[in-house]
LUMDRENZA-107233 format. One record per residue (C-alpha): x, y, z; residue number from 1. Coordinates in steps of 0.05 Angstrom, whole numbers, plus 5000, padded with zeros to 4 digits. Each point is the difference from the previous one (the first is absolute). Layout:
<sites>
     c1     c2     c3   seq
      X      Y      Z   NUM
...
</sites>
This chain:
<sites>
     c1     c2     c3   seq
   7729   3586   3422     1
   4937   5027   5042     2
   4962   4950   5040     3
   4924   4988   4966     4
   4972   5014   5064     5
   5035   5067   5018     6
   4985   5016   4933     7
   4927   4989   5005     8
   5002   5042   5066     9
   5038   5062   4967    10
   4953   4994   4934    11
   4935   5022   5037    12
   4971   4918   4984    13
   5003   4984   5074    14
   4967   5061   5013    15
   4942   4985   4946    16
   4997   4922   5023    17
   4969   4963   5062    18
   4945   5015   5046    19
   4986   5061   5024    20
   5008   4992   5075    21
   5057   4958   4993    22
   5078   4995   4979    23
   5009   5003   4923    24
   5007   4938   4957    25
   5055   4997   4957    26
   4991   4920   4976    27
   4997   5039   4919    28
   5073   5041   5005    29
   5025   4956   4950    30
   4960   5029   4939    31
   5034   5058   5001    32
   5070   4970   4970    33
   4952   4976   4946    34
   4969   5068   4991    35
   5077   5025   5002    36
   5015   4960   4936    37
   4934   5018   4963    38
   5013   5076   5011    39
   5077   4991   4982    40
   4992   5042   4931    41
   4968   5065   5041    42
   5033   5043   5046    43
   4945   4994   5052    44
   5000   4967   5068    45
   4952   4949   5009    46
   4983   5013   5071    47
   4973   5070   4967    48
   4950   4965   4951    49
   4978   4945   5052    50
   4988   5040   5063    51
   5001   5080   4976    52
   4924   5000   4997    53
   4988   4983   5068    54
   5047   5062   5025    55
   4966   5052   4948    56
   4929   4970   5035    57
   5029   4994   5071    58
   4980   4925   5006    59
   5022   4953   5040    60
   4984   4915   5011    61
   4928   4977   5017    62
   5009   4929   4992    63
   4939   4975   4963    64
   4984   5069   4981    65
   5031   5029   4937    66
   5050   5051   5012    67
   4945   5049   4952    68
   4947   4982   5053    69
   4958   4969   4935    70
   5017   4923   4999    71
   4995   4950   5054    72
   5018   4930   5009    73
   4936   4963   5018    74
   4998   4928   5029    75
   4947   4956   4964    76
   4975   4928   5023    77
   5065   4964   4964    78
   5054   5048   4989    79
   5015   5078   4997    80
   4987   5050   4945    81
   5010   5075   4983    82
   4939   5047   4983    83
   5010   5065   4985    84
   4938   5062   5010    85
   5041   5056   4970    86
   4935   5023   4964    87
   4936   5018   5006    88
   4973   4955   4941    89
   5041   4942   5052    90
   4959   5017   5058    91
   4928   5018   4968    92
   5015   4920   4972    93
   5009   4967   5066    94
   4929   4977   5008    95
   5000   4972   4931    96
   5066   4961   5021    97
   4964   4976   5064    98
   4927   4995   4980    99
   4970   5038   5045   100
   4956   5061   4998   101
   5014   5024   5071   102
   5036   5065   5011   103
   5068   4992   5012   104
   5025   5056   5042   105
   5070   4971   5010   106
   5020   4967   4931   107
   5065   4974   5036   108
   4968   4966   5055   109
   4947   4969   4961   110
   5049   4976   4950   111
   5046   4966   5052   112
   4940   4967   5037   113
   4967   4972   4938   114
   5066   4974   4968   115
   5012   4951   5051   116
   4938   4958   4976   117
   5021   5004   4927   118
   5062   4965   4962   119
   5056   5050   4982   120
   4990   4985   4917   121
   4929   4994   5007   122
   4995   5079   5029   123
   5056   5023   4955   124
   4972   4974   4940   125
   4934   5043   5020   126
   5040   5057   5014   127
   5035   4999   4933   128
   4927   4987   4968   129
   4993   5072   5037   130
   5060   5023   4978   131
   5021   5012   5069   132
   5075   4995   5008   133
   5010   4926   5043   134
   5058   4946   4999   135
   5006   4932   5035   136
   5060   5002   5034   137
   5057   4958   4960   138
   4956   4988   4941   139
   5042   5024   4942   140
   5065   4957   4975   141
   4991   5043   4934   142
   5076   5020   4964   143
   5003   5076   5015   144
   5019   5027   4934   145
   4977   4959   4930   146
   5035   5027   4945   147
   4969   4988   4915   148
   5030   5023   4945   149
   4951   5036   4959   150
   5043   5046   4949   151
   5064   5003   4968   152
   5060   5013   5042   153
   5046   5058   4983   154
   5076   5008   5021   155
   5013   4991   5076   156
   4995   5074   5036   157
   5016   5031   5072   158
   4947   5054   5030   159
   5015   5064   4980   160
   4963   5065   4984   161
   4981   4977   4933   162
   4956   4949   5029   163
   4932   5025   5005   164
   4953   4961   5043   165
   4922   5009   5007   166
   4974   4988   5078   167
   4931   4987   4998   168
   4997   4969   5065   169
   4977   5029   5073   170
   5014   4999   5070   171
   5064   4956   5025   172
   5031   4937   4957   173
   4994   5032   4928   174
   5017   5068   5017   175
   5060   4985   5038   176
   5031   4957   4938   177
   4994   5065   4962   178
   5031   5028   5050   179
   5058   4964   5003   180
   5011   4998   4922   181
   5001   5073   5005   182
   5050   5003   5051   183
   5046   4964   4943   184
   4990   5066   4955   185
   4934   4968   4957   186
   4942   5052   4989   187
   4936   4980   5031   188
   4940   5026   4981   189
   4944   4981   5048   190
   4932   5001   4978   191
   4936   5013   5042   192
   4926   4998   4986   193
   4977   5071   5017   194
   4925   4962   5028   195
   5043   4955   5040   196
   5058   5020   5021   197
   5056   4963   5034   198
   4970   4977   5069   199
   5070   5007   5030   200
   4982   5077   4995   201
   4947   4991   5053   202
   5054   4983   5052   203
   5069   5018   5023   204
   5017   5057   4943   205
   5073   4990   5015   206
   4992   4927   4984   207
   4974   5018   4932   208
   5048   5048   4985   209
   5057   4942   5018   210
   4970   4955   4956   211
   4984   5053   4938   212
   5023   5064   5012   213
   5062   4991   4952   214
   4957   4976   4945   215
   4966   5044   4946   216
   4921   5002   5014   217
   4950   4989   4941   218
   4933   5006   5018   219
   4955   4958   4943   220
   4942   4953   4999   221
   5014   4932   5003   222
   4951   4975   4945   223
   5000   4972   4927   224
   4979   5072   4968   225
   5073   5030   5026   226
   5033   4999   4938   227
   5052   5037   5027   228
   5013   4953   5063   229
   5007   4939   4948   230
   5049   5029   4965   231
   5043   5023   5060   232
   4996   4920   5020   233
   5029   4984   4938   234
   5054   5044   4996   235
   5023   4980   5071   236
   5049   4955   5013   237
   4976   4974   5068   238
   4924   5004   5027   239
   4995   4984   5067   240
   4921   4981   5022   241
   4966   4977   5061   242
   4922   4994   4988   243
   4971   4928   4997   244
   5010   4979   4927   245
   4922   5014   4976   246
   5011   5082   5017   247
   5049   5009   4940   248
   4963   4939   4963   249
   4938   5048   5010   250
   5034   5057   4969   251
   5029   4969   4944   252
   5068   5022   5031   253
   5028   4945   5023   254
   5071   4968   4966   255
   4965   4952   4951   256
   4971   5056   4974   257
   5068   5038   4981   258
   5030   5014   4938   259
   5066   4955   4997   260
   5062   5031   5029   261
   5068   4971   4997   262
   5027   4990   5063   263
   4942   5021   5044   264
   4989   4977   5073   265
   4931   5008   5025   266
   4992   4984   5085   267
   4937   4975   5017   268
   4990   4993   5083   269
   4947   4977   5029   270
   4978   4960   5069   271
   4987   4930   4970   272
   5033   4998   4927   273
   4946   5001   4943   274
   4983   4920   4997   275
   4922   4997   4982   276
   4991   4983   5074   277
   5032   5047   5031   278
   5010   5061   4949   279
   4939   5030   5034   280
   5021   5002   5063   281
   5014   5069   5048   282
   5053   5003   5045   283
   5041   5051   5040   284
   5063   4997   5032   285
   4989   4967   5063   286
   4947   4945   4976   287
   5042   4980   4948   288
   5066   4989   5048   289
   4947   4962   5040   290
   4986   4955   4939   291
   5080   4994   4994   292
   5007   4975   5068   293
   5038   5064   5011   294
   4987   5007   5072   295
   5032   5014   5072   296
   4998   4951   5065   297
   4953   5029   5054   298
   4990   4972   5058   299
   4928   4973   4986   300
   5007   4987   4925   301
   5029   5037   4929   302
   5003   5077   5002   303
   5013   5041   4949   304
   5075   5004   4984   305
   5021   5082   4976   306
   4958   5045   4961   307
   4961   4971   4955   308
   5062   4970   4975   309
   4973   4965   4939   310
   4988   5064   4969   311
   5076   5036   5000   312
   5028   4930   4988   313
   4956   4991   4934   314
   5023   5072   4978   315
   5069   4970   5010   316
   5002   4938   4970   317
   4959   5037   4932   318
   5059   5059   4999   319
   5051   4945   4999   320
   4962   4959   4953   321
   4992   5060   4947   322
   5079   5010   5017   323
   5015   4916   4982   324
   4952   5006   4941   325
   5038   5067   4962   326
   5063   4966   5006   327
   4967   4933   4962   328
   4978   5047   4946   329
   4933   5002   5031   330
   4939   4986   4953   331
   4966   4981   5064   332
   4933   4988   5041   333
   5010   5000   5077   334
   4962   4975   5055   335
   5012   5012   5066   336
   4954   4962   5046   337
   5000   5044   5076   338
   4978   4934   5034   339
   5051   4961   4959   340
   5053   5044   5024   341
   4981   4997   5072   342
   5008   4924   4997   343
   5063   5007   4973   344
   5026   5036   5055   345
   4954   4961   5050   346
   5047   4942   4973   347
   5063   5029   5027   348
   5025   4969   5060   349
   4966   5032   5072   350
   5053   5016   5062   351
   4972   5000   5064   352
   4948   5047   5021   353
   5033   5032   5060   354
   5065   5038   5002   355
   5032   5042   5048   356
   5013   5057   4944   357
   4956   5067   5011   358
   4945   5015   4948   359
   5000   5066   4977   360
   4953   5034   4944   361
   5027   5011   4926   362
   5038   5056   4989   363
   4950   5057   4957   364
   5014   4985   4926   365
   5035   5054   4960   366
   4947   5036   4963   367
   5033   5043   4955   368
   4965   5066   4972   369
   4950   4984   4938   370
   5039   5007   4939   371
   4945   4968   4955   372
   4944   5054   4978   373
   4929   4996   4966   374
   5004   4988   4921   375
   4943   5006   4955   376
   4970   4971   4931   377
   5043   5042   4957   378
   5064   4978   5034   379
   4981   4935   4995   380
   4985   5001   4930   381
   5064   5038   4980   382
   5030   4943   5042   383
   4969   4949   4962   384
   5022   5020   4933   385
   5073   5016   5021   386
   5006   4931   5020   387
   4961   4976   4943   388
   5045   5043   4957   389
   5062   4965   5033   390
   4982   4930   4982   391
</sites>
């Protein structure tokens, strides 16, 4: 059995974890073995899933700055918290967050200085009210996956090419779930609004192709007026969504509005779950990881562990939950909570932070030539009719 520290070094995770001007951190090396167990049904390398994006983007460890650069660990008056300023709207809301009318020329320096006078819980709560992704370190201990029976079960089944998956998600965790089900043979249709395309399209194109290249692409507005999309959801065996609950609820396309379907599995991936006090919180992979306490050890405090690690771990956990649910006969609503997933892995016993193993960058992930293609409304209408006829 390979030494966990050696595996961490070879995987690319040590390359991504630790102080930027110091030795890599190995303290979280034990999480790879847990991820291996979750990934058992899929023909994938966990190392690729967790560290592959960093190789595509050419990133390495930056300590308390995330690998992608948009999130930082910041010291408040009492403890550490993560804040993401990935979007223009986040930077524009910084004045309201800090109750200042002053022009903010350097958002990060301004936030770092101001945060030292704030209790972390209070500043994070204000940030979340302004829809700025933020989290107090180790503040979440929620279960990673919650399962609710919603429809009748069918006979247990495996994933094959007769399984229709409709992927309404974007960015990383949800698309990875769909991609993994596709590797087992499922037919995966990615639904993407022409007016609001997947944000991953604005970044590294190889990453978008890695997550979505093998899926069928269906451009469709996600609204209550789109009866074709509603019908497609009704004939799918698996649906994946990864937006805050109110998004699909306002569109009249959430799980509770769908016609009953025996054996259906519906996956909701959120940052903090669907409880009334958490359902509207925003999260990205880095701050969700901090919320769950999944961080590395730096010379002066916590550092980011890997690259937005709550995203790929949540996508992996979601895909495994779907496989297991189908094996039980489905009929279930599966809530995957990114911060809860991070907390699950944060509970794995840590190992010594220092090791003599040499940290290397992750290998380039295997990106196949796109096998999916765009489908139009007519094609989707015919698919819906054929599946209704087969029932």
